[in-house]
C-alpha atoms as a printed R data frame, in Angstrom:
    type eleno elety resid chain resno      x       y        z
1   ATOM     1    CA   MET     A     1  1.660 -34.763 -144.326
2   ATOM     2    CA   ASP     A     2  3.781 -31.823 -143.310
3   ATOM     3    CA   ILE     A     3  2.268 -28.715 -144.806
4   ATOM     4    CA   MET     A     4  5.512 -26.828 -144.873
5   ATOM     5    CA   GLN     A     5  6.977 -29.250 -147.527
6   ATOM     6    CA   ASN     A     6  4.339 -28.057 -149.960
7   ATOM     7    CA   SER     A     7  4.106 -24.338 -149.288
8   ATOM     8    CA   GLY     A     8  6.042 -21.194 -149.935
9   ATOM     9    CA   PHE     A     9  6.509 -21.049 -153.730
10  ATOM    10    CA   THR     A    10  8.360 -17.925 -154.822
11  ATOM    11    CA   GLY     A    11  8.647 -17.383 -158.574
12  ATOM    12    CA   VAL     A    12  7.388 -15.616 -161.618
13  ATOM    13    CA   MET     A    13  4.588 -17.280 -163.624
14  ATOM    14    CA   SER     A    14  4.559 -15.169 -166.755
15  ATOM    15    CA   LYS     A    15  7.196 -13.670 -169.037
16  ATOM    16    CA   ALA     A    16  8.430 -10.266 -167.723
17  ATOM    17    CA   GLY     A    17  9.575  -8.919 -171.097
18  ATOM    18    CA   LEU     A    18 12.473  -7.112 -169.512
19  ATOM    19    CA   GLY     A    19 14.145  -4.412 -171.680
20  ATOM    20    CA   ILE     A    20 15.327  -0.791 -171.756
21  ATOM    21    CA   GLY     A    21 12.667   1.584 -170.369
22  ATOM    22    CA   SER     A    22 11.330   4.871 -171.781
23  ATOM    23    CA   THR     A    23 14.654   6.337 -170.838
24  ATOM    24    CA   PRO     A    24 17.858   4.330 -171.387
25  ATOM    25    CA   ALA     A    25 18.667   4.296 -167.654
26  ATOM    26    CA   GLU     A    26 15.336   2.745 -166.845
27  ATOM    27    CA   LEU     A    27 14.012  -0.770 -167.189
28  ATOM    28    CA   SER     A    28 10.650  -1.872 -168.737
29  ATOM    29    CA   THR     A    29  8.493  -4.819 -168.166
30  ATOM    30    CA   ALA     A    30  6.319  -5.671 -171.232
31  ATOM    31    CA   ASN     A    31  4.708  -9.049 -171.226
32  ATOM    32    CA   PRO     A    32  4.505 -10.147 -174.919
33  ATOM    33    CA   SER     A    33  0.768 -10.903 -174.508
34  ATOM    34    CA   GLY     A    34  0.158  -7.489 -172.942
35  ATOM    35    CA   THR     A    35 -1.309  -8.937 -169.829
36  ATOM    36    CA   GLY     A    36  1.200  -7.770 -167.144
37  ATOM    37    CA   LEU     A    37  3.208  -9.970 -164.901
38  ATOM    38    CA   GLU     A    38  1.967 -12.653 -162.484
39  ATOM    39    CA   TYR     A    39  4.247 -13.749 -159.634
40  ATOM    40    CA   ALA     A    40  4.205 -15.286 -156.196
41  ATOM    41    CA   ILE     A    41  6.098 -14.590 -152.962
42  ATOM    42    CA   ASP     A    42  5.949 -17.360 -150.278
43  ATOM    43    CA   GLY     A    43  2.914 -18.908 -151.779
44  ATOM    44    CA   LEU     A    44  0.907 -15.670 -152.258
45  ATOM    45    CA   ALA     A    45 -0.014 -14.499 -155.761
46  ATOM    46    CA   TYR     A    46  0.552 -11.023 -156.996
47  ATOM    47    CA   TYR     A    47  0.146  -8.989 -160.341
48  ATOM    48    CA   LYS     A    48  1.958  -6.078 -161.800
49  ATOM    49    CA   VAL     A    49  0.903  -4.255 -164.905
50  ATOM    50    CA   ASP     A    50  3.459  -3.696 -167.712
51  ATOM    51    CA   ASP     A    51  5.491  -0.486 -167.125
52  ATOM    52    CA   ALA     A    52  8.039   1.229 -169.386
53  ATOM    53    CA   THR     A    53  9.291   3.716 -166.729
54  ATOM    54    CA   VAL     A    54 10.773   1.482 -163.991
55  ATOM    55    CA   ALA     A    55 13.577   3.121 -162.192
56  ATOM    56    CA   MET     A    56 16.503   0.893 -161.151
57  ATOM    57    CA   SER     A    57 18.013   0.767 -157.704
58  ATOM    58    CA   ALA     A    58 21.219   2.735 -157.221
59  ATOM    59    CA   MET     A    59 24.214   0.452 -157.525
60  ATOM    60    CA   SER     A    60 28.014   0.631 -157.294
61  ATOM    61    CA   VAL     A    61 29.982   1.189 -160.498
62  ATOM    62    CA   GLN     A    62 31.012  -1.711 -162.730
63  ATOM    63    CA   ALA     A    63 34.595  -1.492 -163.930
64  ATOM    64    CA   VAL     A    64 35.883  -1.338 -167.501
65  ATOM    65    CA   SER     A    65 36.431  -4.557 -169.360
66  ATOM    66    CA   THR     A    66 34.096  -6.552 -167.145
67  ATOM    67    CA   THR     A    67 30.759  -8.400 -167.362
68  ATOM    68    CA   CYS     A    68 28.248  -8.573 -164.548
69  ATOM    69    CA   LEU     A    69 24.737 -10.031 -163.915
70  ATOM    70    CA   TYR     A    70 21.999  -7.898 -162.341
71  ATOM    71    CA   LEU     A    71 18.996  -9.467 -160.646
72  ATOM    72    CA   VAL     A    72 15.549  -7.845 -161.112
73  ATOM    73    CA   GLU     A    73 13.121  -8.477 -158.207
74  ATOM    74    CA   LEU     A    74  9.531  -7.457 -157.256
75  ATOM    75    CA   ASN     A    75  8.081  -7.102 -153.775
76  ATOM    76    CA   ALA     A    76  4.485  -7.730 -152.747
77  ATOM    77    CA   ALA     A    77  3.516  -4.103 -153.538
78  ATOM    78    CA   GLY     A    78  4.920  -4.520 -157.089
79  ATOM    79    CA   THR     A    79  7.915  -2.280 -156.550
80  ATOM    80    CA   LEU     A    80 10.898  -3.308 -158.706
81  ATOM    81    CA   SER     A    81 14.392  -3.391 -157.411
82  ATOM    82    CA   THR     A    82 17.711  -4.435 -158.867
83  ATOM    83    CA   LYS     A    83 20.744  -6.098 -157.472
84  ATOM    84    CA   LYS     A    84 24.291  -6.126 -158.776
85  ATOM    85    CA   GLY     A    85 26.234  -9.382 -158.924
86  ATOM    86    CA   VAL     A    86 29.882  -9.921 -158.806
87  ATOM    87    CA   GLU     A    87 31.610  -8.583 -161.886
88  ATOM    88    CA   VAL     A    88 34.214 -10.648 -163.719
89  ATOM    89    CA   LEU     A    89 36.864  -9.644 -166.239
90  ATOM    90    CA   THR     A    90 35.374 -10.458 -169.622
91  ATOM    91    CA   ALA     A    91 38.644 -12.070 -170.789
92  ATOM    92    CA   ASN     A    92 38.292 -14.601 -167.924
93  ATOM    93    CA   LEU     A    93 34.759 -15.840 -168.828
94  ATOM    94    CA   GLY     A    94 34.928 -19.475 -169.727
95  ATOM    95    CA   VAL     A    95 38.360 -19.883 -168.067
96  ATOM    96    CA   ILE     A    96 38.656 -21.818 -164.781
97  ATOM    97    CA   GLY     A    97 36.902 -19.674 -162.119
98  ATOM    98    CA   GLY     A    98 35.668 -17.320 -164.773
99  ATOM    99    CA   SER     A    99 31.766 -17.504 -164.565
100 ATOM   100    CA   LEU     A   100 28.980 -15.151 -163.695
101 ATOM   101    CA   GLN     A   101 26.615 -16.027 -160.896
102 ATOM   102    CA   TRP     A   102 23.172 -14.481 -160.290
103 ATOM   103    CA   PRO     A   103 23.058 -12.483 -157.067
104 ATOM   104    CA   LEU     A   104 21.069 -14.205 -154.307
105 ATOM   105    CA   PRO     A   105 17.518 -13.000 -154.133
106 ATOM   106    CA   SER     A   106 16.394 -10.722 -151.343
107 ATOM   107    CA   GLU     A   107 13.977 -12.037 -148.634
108 ATOM   108    CA   ASP     A   108 10.307 -11.478 -149.416
109 ATOM   109    CA   LYS     A   109 10.958 -10.588 -153.092
110 ATOM   110    CA   CYS     A   110 10.438 -12.514 -156.284
111 ATOM   111    CA   PRO     A   111 13.190 -12.633 -158.838
112 ATOM   112    CA   ILE     A   112 11.474 -12.048 -162.272
113 ATOM   113    CA   GLY     A   113 14.549 -11.785 -164.442
114 ATOM   114    CA   GLY     A   114 17.797 -10.085 -164.871
115 ATOM   115    CA   PHE     A   115 20.243  -8.578 -167.311
116 ATOM   116    CA   LYS     A   116 23.898  -8.898 -168.187
117 ATOM   117    CA   VAL     A   117 26.114  -5.826 -168.788
118 ATOM   118    CA   ALA     A   118 29.388  -6.344 -170.687
119 ATOM   119    CA   LEU     A   119 31.769  -3.358 -170.978
120 ATOM   120    CA   ASN     A   120 34.486  -2.404 -173.398
121 ATOM   121    CA   SER     A   121 37.987  -1.240 -172.187
122 ATOM   122    CA   SER     A   122 36.908   2.338 -171.873
123 ATOM   123    CA   THR     A   123 33.406   2.346 -170.431
124 ATOM   124    CA   THR     A   124 32.046   1.993 -166.904
125 ATOM   125    CA   TYR     A   125 28.468   1.328 -165.885
126 ATOM   126    CA   THR     A   126 26.488   2.508 -162.921
127 ATOM   127    CA   GLY     A   127 22.870   1.198 -162.495
128 ATOM   128    CA   ALA     A   128 20.161   3.775 -162.439
129 ATOM   129    CA   THR     A   129 22.744   6.333 -163.865
130 ATOM   130    CA   THR     A   130 24.409   5.045 -166.985
131 ATOM   131    CA   ASP     A   131 22.267   4.437 -170.078
132 ATOM   132    CA   LEU     A   132 21.892   0.773 -170.940
133 ATOM   133    CA   ASP     A   133 22.330   1.657 -174.684
134 ATOM   134    CA   ALA     A   134 25.494   3.833 -174.109
135 ATOM   135    CA   ALA     A   135 28.492   3.376 -176.409
136 ATOM   136    CA   GLY     A   136 30.670   0.555 -174.969
137 ATOM   137    CA   VAL     A   137 27.743  -1.132 -173.090
138 ATOM   138    CA   THR     A   138 26.419  -4.501 -174.371
139 ATOM   139    CA   ASP     A   139 23.250  -5.472 -172.484
140 ATOM   140    CA   THR     A   140 21.296  -8.775 -172.645
141 ATOM   141    CA   TYR     A   141 18.059  -9.440 -170.928
142 ATOM   142    CA   TYR     A   142 16.715 -12.728 -169.271
143 ATOM   143    CA   ASP     A   143 13.167 -13.522 -168.197
144 ATOM   144    CA   PHE     A   144 12.896 -16.173 -165.478
145 ATOM   145    CA   ALA     A   145 10.170 -18.860 -165.112
146 ATOM   146    CA   GLY     A   146  9.626 -20.181 -161.606
147 ATOM   147    CA   GLY     A   147 13.071 -19.340 -160.207
148 ATOM   148    CA   ILE     A   148 16.574 -18.370 -160.934
149 ATOM   149    CA   PRO     A   149 18.638 -20.367 -163.491
150 ATOM   150    CA   ARG     A   150 21.035 -22.761 -161.731
151 ATOM   151    CA   ALA     A   151 23.821 -22.859 -164.329
152 ATOM   152    CA   PRO     A   152 26.467 -20.124 -164.156
153 ATOM   153    CA   GLN     A   153 26.850 -17.837 -167.181
154 ATOM   154    CA   VAL     A   154 30.312 -18.383 -168.874
155 ATOM   155    CA   SER     A   155 29.900 -16.066 -171.862
């Protein structure tokens, strides 16, 4: 048996409980059972305690009237990072070619979840700067289980 066929799992094994952090420009991880977050990177298991003050990575600005998916990842040390996907005009979602795709995960990091930001016609969003509860920003959070969802988001 080839050991490489059965090794190297990377994924989250418990609900991240992603949401707005103690300040609206931060994220929080709050497992509903209060037990923290269990995840694996390349077959090795790790643990991160719940945290309401997780700073996001600096990211480029998201334009008005767009929707975008942002990936949330952890490294082996438990440091959280965020990665911006490709923004799509909100009016084009559900139309041919109008779907949101999760950004590809970074090497040696575990994708634990993500969030979607939809903007109105007068608001921009910049990760780590703009408040997630600002006027004109609609945010939705996703907790992953064992990997990134395959299906694209069309709404």
